[in-house]
C-alpha positions, 0 to 999 in steps of 0.5 A: 502489462495491466495498469493495476500492476504498474500501479502496485509496482510504483507504490511498492517503490514508493513504500520502499523509498519512504522506508528507506527515508524513515529508517535513514538507510540508503535505498540499496539497503546500506544503513547510513547510521549505526542505530538499531532498526526495528523492521518487524514494527516499521513493517506492520505500520507501514502496511497499516498505513497503506491499507488505511490510504487504500481504504480511503480511496476505495470509499470515495470510488464506492460513493461514486460507484453508487451514484453510477452503477453501470461504470464498469471501469470504476467497479474494476478499480474498486475490486483491485483496491479491494484485493490490495487492502486484503493483501495489506490485511494478510501481511499485517496478519503475518507480522503479529 
């Protein structure tokens, strides 16, 4: 399995765990409280936060790549981040 898929899987798991904590629900999906949950609002914010983090990481790698443009592995990592950023943007667009 490619490293990018493993990273995406781990990022998704972390995001699910963070969402569960933020919403005060168990990871299994069972609510811990009877308070109403606004999943559309939280989901949009989660995608925005994820995109912001990915963009910051991409900008740092981009600066490194400018200094060493022959580093193919770094270029591939930037490409993977670009794909993830595009996915987040698409999810955000669909939520609104």
